C-alpha positions in Angstrom: 22.6 46.8 19.8 22.9 43.0 19.8 22.5 41.2 23.2 25.4 39.1 24.6 23.4 36.0 23.9 22.8 36.9 20.3 26.5 37.7 19.8 27.4 34.3 21.2 25.0 32.5 18.9 26.4 34.5 15.9 29.9 33.2 16.7 28.6 29.6 16.9 26.8 30.0 13.6 30.0 31.5 12.1 31.9 28.4 13.2 29.4 26.3 11.3 30.2 28.5 8.2 33.9 27.7 8.6 33.0 24.0 8.8 31.0 24.3 5.6 33.9 26.0 3.8 36.3 23.2 5.0 34.1 20.6 3.4 33.8 22.7 0.2 37.6 22.9 -0.3 38.0 19.2 0.5 35.5 18.3 -2.3 36.9 20.8 -4.8 40.5 19.7 -4.3 41.1 16.3 -2.8 37.8 14.5 -3.5 37.6 15.8 -7.1 41.1 14.6 -7.7 40.2 11.1 -6.4 37.0 10.8 -8.5 37.8 12.6 -11.7 41.3 13.9 -11.7 42.2 17.5 -12.1 43.6 18.6 -15.5 46.5 20.2 -13.6 47.7 20.3 -10.1 45.8 22.7 -7.8 47.8 25.2 -5.8 46.6 23.5 -2.6 44.9 20.3 -1.5 42.7 20.2 1.6 42.6 16.5 2.5 41.5 17.2 6.0 38.6 19.4 5.0 36.1 16.5 5.4 36.6 16.9 9.2 34.3 19.9 9.0 31.5 17.4 9.0 32.6 16.4 12.5 32.3 20.0 13.6 28.9 20.1 12.0 27.7 17.2 14.2 29.1 18.9 17.3 27.4 22.2 16.5 24.2 20.3 15.8 24.2 18.7 19.2 24.7 22.2 20.7 21.9 23.8 18.6 19.3 21.1 18.9 19.4 21.0 22.6 19.4 24.7 22.8 16.2 24.6 20.6 14.6 22.0 22.8 15.2 24.0 25.9 13.0 26.7 24.3 10.4 24.2 23.1 7.0 23.9 24.7 5.5 20.9 22.8 6.9 18.4 20.3 5.0 20.0 17.4 6.9 23.2 18.0 10.2 21.4 17.4 8.9 19.5 14.3 7.5 22.7 12.7 10.6 24.7 13.5 13.0 22.1 12.1 10.7 21.4 9.1 10.6 25.0 7.8 14.3 25.4 8.6 15.4 22.3 6.7 13.0 21.4 3.9 12.5 24.5 1.6 16.2 25.1 1.1 16.7 21.3 0.7 14.0 21.1 -1.9 15.6 24.0 -3.8 19.0 22.2 -3.6 17.7 18.9 -4.8 15.9 20.5 -7.8 18.8 22.7 -8.9 21.4 19.9 -8.4 19.3 17.4 -10.3 18.8 19.7 -13.2 22.5 20.7 -13.4 23.9 17.2 -13.1 21.4 16.0 -15.8 22.4 18.8 -18.1 26.2 18.3 -17.6 25.9 14.5 -17.3 28.3 14.5 -14.4 29.9 11.0 -14.5 28.6 8.7 -11.8 26.7 11.4 -10.0 23.3 11.4 -11.9 20.1 9.8 -10.8 16.8 9.3 -12.5 13.7 11.4 -12.0 12.0 8.9 -9.7 15.0 8.8 -7.4 15.2 12.6 -7.4 11.5 12.8 -6.4 12.1 10.3 -3.5 15.0 12.5 -2.4 12.6 15.3 -1.8 11.4 13.4 1.3 15.0 13.6 2.8 14.6 10.1 4.2 16.0 8.3 1.2 19.2 7.5 3.0 17.3 5.4 5.6 16.2 3.1 2.8 19.5 2.8 0.9 18.3 5.0 -2.0 20.9 7.0 -3.9 21.3 10.7 -3.0 21.0 13.4 -5.6 24.1 14.8 -4.0 26.6 12.9 -2.0 26.6 15.4 0.9 23.1 14.4 1.8 24.4 11.3 3.6 24.8 13.5 6.8 21.1 14.4 6.7 20.2 10.8 7.5 22.3 11.0 10.6 20.8 14.3 11.6 17.3 13.0 11.2 18.0 10.0 13.4 19.6 12.4 16.0 16.5 14.7 15.9 14.3 11.7 16.4 16.1 10.6 19.5 16.3 14.1 20.9 12.6 14.6 20.3 11.8 11.3 22.0 13.7 12.4 25.1 11.8 15.6 25.1 8.5 13.8 24.7 9.4 11.5 27.6 10.4 14.6 29.7 13.9 13.1 30.0 16.1 15.9 28.7 17.4 16.5 32.2 18.8 12.9 32.1 20.7 13.4 28.9 24.1 13.2 30.5 23.3 9.7 31.7 22.1 8.7 28.2 25.2 10.1 26.6 27.5 8.3 29.0 25.7 5.1 28.4 26.0 5.5 24.6 29.7 6.4 24.8 30.4 3.4 27.0 28.5 1.2 24.5 30.8 2.6 21.7 33.8 1.6 23.8 32.3 -1.8 24.3 31.7 -2.1 20.5 35.4 -1.5 20.0 36.7 -3.9 22.6 34.2 -6.8 22.9 34.5 -8.2 19.4 38.3 -8.8 19.8 37.7 -10.5 23.2 34.6 -12.6 22.5 33.9 -12.5 18.8 30.5 -10.9 19.5 29.6 -7.7 17.6 26.8 -5.2 18.1 24.5 -5.6 15.1 25.4 -3.0 12.5 21.8 -1.8 12.2 21.6 -1.2 15.9 24.9 0.6 15.9 23.7 2.9 13.1 20.4 3.5 14.8 22.2 4.5 18.0 24.7 6.7 16.1 27.6 5.0 17.8 30.0 6.1 15.0 29.3 9.8 15.6 27.9 10.0 19.1 31.1 11.4 20.6 30.7 14.5 18.4 27.1 15.0 19.2 27.7 14.3 22.9 30.5 16.9 23.1 28.3 19.5 21.4 25.4 18.9 23.8 27.7 19.1 26.7 29.3 22.4 25.5 25.8 23.9 25.3 25.0 22.8 28.8 28.3 24.1 30.2 28.1 27.5 28.5 24.4 28.3 28.8 23.3 28.6 32.4 23.3 24.9 33.4 23.0 24.5 37.1 26.4 24.2 38.8 25.8 20.9 40.4 25.3 19.3 36.9 28.4 20.8 35.2 30.9 18.1 36.4 28.8 15.4 34.7 29.0 17.3 31.4 32.7 17.7 31.7 32.8 13.9 32.2 30.8 13.5 28.9 33.3 15.6 27.0 36.2 13.6 28.5 34.5 10.3 27.7 33.8 11.5 24.2 37.5 12.1 23.7 38.3 8.7 25.2 35.8 6.9 22.9 37.4 8.6 19.9 40.9 7.8 21.1 40.2 4.1 21.6 39.0 3.6 18.0 40.4 6.4 15.9 43.7 7.4 17.6 45.2 10.5 19.2 45.0 12.8 16.2 41.2 12.6 16.0 41.0 12.8 19.8 43.0 16.0 19.7 40.7 17.3 17.0 37.6 16.6 19.1 39.2 18.5 22.0 40.2 21.4 19.7 36.7 21.6 18.2 35.2 21.5 21.7 37.4 24.4 22.9 36.5 26.4 19.8 32.8 25.8 20.3 33.0 26.6 23.9 34.9 29.8 23.1 32.3 30.8 20.5 29.4 30.0 22.8 30.9 32.2 25.5 31.5 35.0 23.0 35.3 34.8 23.3 36.2 34.8 19.5 35.5 38.3 18.5 36.8 37.7 14.9 33.8 35.4 14.4 31.5 38.4 14.8 32.9 40.0 11.7 30.2 40.4 9.0 32.1 38.1 6.6 31.9 35.2 9.0 28.4 36.1 10.0 27.3 36.0 6.4 29.1 32.7 5.9 27.4 31.2 8.9 24.0 32.3 7.7 24.7 30.7 4.3 26.3 27.6 5.7 23.3 25.2 5.3 22.6 26.3 1.7 26.3 26.2 0.9 26.6 22.7 2.2 23.7 21.4 0.2 24.5 23.1 -3.1 28.3 23.0 -3.4 29.3 19.4 -4.3 27.9 18.2 -7.6 27.2 21.7 -8.9 30.8 22.7 -8.1 32.2 19.5 -9.7 30.1 20.1 -12.8 31.6 23.6 -13.1 35.2 22.4 -12.5 34.8 19.6 -15.1 33.4 21.9 -17.7 36.1 24.6 -17.1 39.0 22.1 -17.2 37.6 20.5 -20.3 37.6 24.0 -21.9 41.2 24.4 -21.0 41.2 26.5 -17.9 43.6 25.8 -15.1 42.5 23.8 -12.1 42.9 26.8 -9.8 40.7 29.0 -12.0 38.1 26.2 -12.2 38.1 25.8 -8.5 37.8 29.5 -7.8 34.9 29.8 -10.3 33.1 26.8 -8.7 33.5 28.4 -5.3 32.2 31.8 -6.6 29.2 30.2 -8.2 28.4 28.0 -5.1 28.7 31.0 -2.8 26.5 33.1 -5.0 23.9 30.4 -5.5 23.9 29.7 -1.7 23.4 33.4 -1.0 20.4 33.5 -3.4 18.9 30.3 -1.9 19.3 31.7 1.6 17.7 35.1 0.7 14.8 33.9 -1.5 14.1 30.5 -0.1 15.5 29.6 3.3 14.9 32.9 5.2 11.4 33.7 3.7 10.3 30.1 4.4 11.5 30.3 8.0 9.7 33.6 8.5 6.5 32.5 6.8 6.6 29.2 8.8 6.9 31.0 12.1 4.1 33.4 11.3 1.9 30.6 10.1 2.6 28.5 13.2 1.9 31.5 15.6 -1.5 31.9 13.9 -2.2 28.2 14.0 -1.3 28.0 17.8 -3.4 31.1 18.5 -6.4 29.5 16.8 -5.9 26.2 18.6 -5.6 28.0 22.0 -8.7 30.0 21.3 -10.6 26.9 20.3 -9.5 25.2 23.6 -10.4 28.2 25.6 
């Protein structure tokens, strides 16, 4: 029987799966139409599906700080994230590169050298083209991991609410100061501090702190962070996106407290487990399938459904034969490594 904590985390993971599916439908309907043009009109368009990325960032803030609370030393975090992210990513880069080269997907191909650089996952930091467009979020995630790990190293995680409030206020300043004085925060600094996306990460971190045994005297400060996150979004992006942040925060809090029983259904559980692989594998591969199918005379709806079926199947295979075995092997290897180190010290 699963523990209450496990059930809560399953629901959070399922929410991430739904976010991935939102992005998939956006890319297969609206984005494909913008870039290539469907041969016929799809039954539905999902122009808002890209907002699943915002939910990803919120959940990432939640998960990374939950992970750090269980971390003893910086290397624990680095190894854990490395085995979680890289093997599935390497698989996705390889398969996507081969398929886009084979289909010659217009505007989406890269040369072999660029593909090899992509294996590092840091290509976005140096302006090098991604093998797949969805990798742009990985640059943001890596910067976020770096800042989180630095706070852990400095033993300052308990001060995170102050750091977040400072960054959110800086984002508000970034919005107002240029119009008043003509001064702007350098774009490089803004990107390094993640000012564009910090409200989503901040809300996710706060939801974790509010839902997982944070001391009562600190809870009001995390409520303030969520409110300030919504305010920061509202000042620059309007009420609609503010409402979305509030909605996502409520959904994440509900999932984190185990209140959305539907998310515990095995379909959503499986989708959540596959979400990382699905996100990495769906775009260019799916577009290649849609283009080939529509060129052969199939309807847009059939092409989209086939692309979805292949992407889900490929993601399941990647999850089962690459991601999960790599994580299990990495954990076993690291336990043995730590045991040997500890024995050597003793």
